[in-house]
C-alpha angles and dihedrals in degrees: 000000000000092000091051091050093057097037096110091053091047090052090054092048091048090052090052092047092051095047120081091211094049091046090049091053092046092045092049092048092048093048092047091048092050090048092052091044090053089058096051109127095015121125094231117130115260094244091056091051089049093051091048089050090050091053090049091048092053096053091036089057091050091051092043093054089061096052097087090055090048091051090050093047093050096042118129090247096054094043090047091051090052098041098039099067092043091052092047089052091052093045092050097044107032118071113231137150125247095266091053091048091053091048091048092049091049090053090051092048089050091053092051093046092048095051097090091049089051089051091054092048093048091048092052091046092049093051093046093048093045091049092050094046091044090052089054090051090048090050090051090051090050089052090052089050090053098249102147113216093207132071115255110272096027096101145001095276125132091256092051094048091047093050092048094049094114097041122106117248114275098225103029 
């Protein structure tokens, strides 16, 4: 009964997963959230974290919009349609005994059955990579905007030298 209770919510999630726009929004939100989560506890300024998250959201949305097509391409039906004729060709043209035929058919069935799991793994990897690369782009944009990722005094940057202007020399 638990599945029946949550069926309307599952239908909504399925509609989002099958729509490129819905998947783009979900992918962008997930990538931005992961980018912000990766900066928890860092000493970066808030505006830099926000710009990195925006960069991650942009590329996450691009990757997310492609996930419905990936799911369709790696569906059991499509993989079966591609693997089936190739397997039939091998079975008809390569001599093998019955034990080898059974083993060969089981390998083909395993490939078809594993396709949706491969789709899920590729989707997760694509969103993670897009979020990470987008965060790097966002960090580069923050650098160009002059948002220093380091606290004043931690390096020889313009912000650090400016903030230490009134301090005595360290080795003097």
